[in-house]
Kinemage of the C-alpha trace (Angstrom):
@kinemage 1
@onewidth
@group {chain A} dominant
@subgroup {mainchain}
@vectorlist {calphas} color= white
{ca met a 1} P 20.626 -20.407 -29.876
{ca gln a 2} L 17.412 -21.803 -32.099
{ca asp a 3} L 14.879 -24.115 -30.184
{ca lys a 4} L 13.248 -27.076 -31.555
{ca asn a 5} L 10.886 -24.406 -32.585
{ca gly a 6} L 13.044 -22.741 -34.933
{ca ile a 7} L 12.515 -19.321 -32.391
{ca val a 8} L 16.142 -18.075 -31.811
{ca val a 9} L 16.991 -17.254 -28.046
{ca lys a 10} L 19.315 -15.155 -27.550
{ca asp a 11} L 22.503 -16.025 -25.008
{ca asp a 12} L 22.413 -12.761 -23.438
{ca val a 13} L 18.687 -12.357 -22.243
{ca asp a 14} L 17.664 -13.571 -18.383
{ca phe a 15} L 14.840 -15.925 -18.263
{ca ala a 16} L 11.839 -14.158 -18.695
{ca gly a 17} L 13.139 -13.112 -21.872
{ca gln a 18} L 13.721 -16.288 -23.189
{ca val a 19} L 10.181 -17.218 -22.127
{ca gly a 20} L 9.042 -13.792 -23.866
{ca gln a 21} L 11.043 -14.867 -26.819
{ca phe a 22} L 9.802 -18.196 -26.633
{ca met a 23} L 6.218 -16.707 -27.189
{ca gly a 24} L 7.110 -14.543 -29.932
{ca phe a 25} L 8.188 -11.201 -28.328
{ca ser a 26} L 11.719 -9.509 -28.999
{ca pro a 27} L 13.566 -8.712 -26.143
{ca ser a 28} L 12.840 -5.300 -26.180
{ca glu a 29} L 8.542 -6.453 -26.033
{ca val a 30} L 9.298 -8.115 -23.059
{ca arg a 31} L 11.770 -5.629 -21.493
{ca leu a 32} L 9.006 -2.828 -22.311
{ca ala a 33} L 6.012 -5.413 -20.665
{ca phe a 34} L 7.974 -5.426 -17.696
{ca glu a 35} L 8.427 -1.931 -17.328
{ca gly a 36} L 4.745 -1.247 -17.963
{ca lys a 37} L 3.701 -3.581 -15.532
{ca ala a 38} L 5.901 -1.883 -12.957
{ca ala a 39} L 4.704 1.870 -13.736
{ca ile a 40} L 1.079 -0.105 -12.976
{ca asn a 41} L 1.642 -1.517 -9.789
{ca lys a 42} L 3.972 1.508 -8.733
{ca his a 43} L 1.294 4.061 -9.588
{ca asp a 44} L -1.148 1.794 -7.696
{ca arg a 45} L 0.535 2.003 -4.524
{ca thr a 46} L 1.214 5.460 -4.467
{ca leu a 47} L -2.553 6.103 -4.954
{ca asp a 48} L -2.885 3.792 -2.113
{ca asp a 49} L -0.786 5.083 -0.048
{ca arg a 50} L -1.540 9.009 -0.975
{ca arg a 51} L -5.320 7.662 0.345
{ca ser a 52} L -4.072 6.052 3.482
{ca thr a 53} L -1.682 9.321 4.532
{ca leu a 54} L -5.152 11.430 3.830
{ca met a 55} L -7.230 9.096 5.698
{ca glu a 56} L -4.434 9.410 8.812
{ca gln a 57} L -4.391 13.503 8.655
{ca tyr a 58} L -8.075 13.267 8.913
{ca ala a 59} L -8.220 10.960 11.971
{ca leu a 60} L -5.365 12.349 13.897
{ca ala a 61} L -6.913 15.974 13.799
{ca ser a 62} L -10.424 14.590 14.117
{ca met a 63} L -8.917 12.528 17.686
{ca ala a 64} L -6.849 15.571 18.620
{ca gly a 65} L -9.815 17.824 18.333
{ca asp a 66} L -7.928 20.486 15.809
{ca glu a 67} L -11.193 21.525 13.403
{ca glu a 68} L -9.159 23.486 11.073
{ca gly a 69} L -7.360 20.693 10.511
{ca lys a 70} L -9.815 18.182 10.254
{ca thr a 71} L -11.520 21.415 7.667
{ca glu a 72} L -8.030 21.405 5.641
{ca ala a 73} L -7.692 17.341 5.341
{ca arg a 74} L -11.274 17.263 4.309
{ca glu a 75} L -10.465 20.217 1.531
{ca val a 76} L -7.738 17.636 0.756
{ca ile a 77} L -9.822 14.372 0.305
{ca thr a 78} L -12.521 16.223 -1.795
{ca arg a 79} L -9.395 17.020 -4.197
{ca phe a 80} L -8.385 13.526 -4.231
{ca asn a 81} L -12.003 11.815 -4.770
{ca glu a 82} L -12.707 13.902 -7.763
{ca lys a 83} L -9.524 12.853 -9.400
{ca asn a 84} L -10.154 9.530 -8.252
{ca pro a 85} L -13.075 8.218 -8.321
{ca ser a 86} L -12.417 4.824 -8.245
{ca arg a 87} L -10.870 5.056 -4.946
{ca met a 88} L -12.931 7.632 -3.307
{ca ile a 89} L -12.756 8.596 0.642
{ca lys a 90} L -16.272 8.041 1.949
{ca pro a 91} L -17.560 9.951 5.480
{ca leu a 92} L -18.398 6.428 6.525
{ca gln a 93} L -14.661 5.123 5.818
{ca leu a 94} L -13.668 8.470 7.665
{ca gly a 95} L -15.326 7.350 10.835
{ca gln a 96} L -14.354 3.770 10.577
{ca ser a 97} L -10.558 4.580 10.367
{ca ile a 98} L -11.648 7.167 13.683
{ca arg a 99} L -12.777 4.272 15.858
{ca met a 100} L -10.024 1.794 14.325
{ca arg a 101} L -7.476 3.898 15.326
{ca gln a 102} L -9.121 4.757 18.718
{ca arg a 103} L -9.515 1.063 19.668
{ca arg a 104} L -5.467 0.327 18.566
{ca ile a 105} L -5.057 2.633 21.480
{ca asp a 106} L -7.193 1.920 24.245
{ca gln a 107} L -5.991 -1.935 23.866
{ca ala a 108} L -2.412 -1.401 23.803
{ca gln a 109} L -0.459 -2.462 26.361
{ca glu a 110} L 3.142 -0.647 27.246
{ca gly a 111} L 3.049 0.864 24.269
{ca val a 112} L 2.560 -1.864 21.792
{ca tyr a 113} L -0.661 -2.599 20.190
{ca leu a 114} L -1.608 -6.541 19.449
{ca pro a 115} L -4.836 -8.021 18.565
{ca leu a 116} L -6.300 -10.228 21.215
{ca asn a 117} L -4.782 -13.655 19.479
{ca arg a 118} L -1.598 -12.324 19.105
{ca arg a 119} L -1.456 -11.011 22.884
{ca asp a 120} L 1.121 -13.601 23.852
{ca ala a 121} L 4.072 -12.104 21.852
{ca val a 122} L 4.068 -9.495 24.425
{ca asp a 123} L 6.038 -11.740 26.939
{ca ala a 124} L 9.225 -11.780 24.635
{ca gly a 125} L 9.492 -7.673 25.703
{ca arg a 126} L 9.070 -8.212 28.970
{ca phe a 127} L 12.431 -8.170 29.759
{ca ala a 128} L 11.988 -4.378 29.436
{ca ser a 129} L 9.798 -3.589 31.286
{ca gln a 130} L 10.416 -1.355 34.479
{ca asp a 131} L 7.821 -2.336 37.626
């Protein structure tokens, strides 16, 4: 099928592919562009997840008083920082992570943490309380 501009649009291409064809891309170029974007997003999420996991490991070891665990976590964090300088985990961030985790523990009610402005939701689970 040809559009008014003379660009060939294949019938078996999805909407995004049709838009891409309209802009002058072939279906394989469109697919490759989407795959490239997906790879970038997946890598970004993987790095963020790894960073969060490392911060959690350090915080849990610190809160448990596990000096060996803290040392191991710091070593892995150092390697992570060397490979990913733009996502560096800094000592200040580790301290903030520990403080935030402790605050959530301290503010939890009946095993559930909710920010102060959303605590009204706790009423929905009161039926499970064994007073």
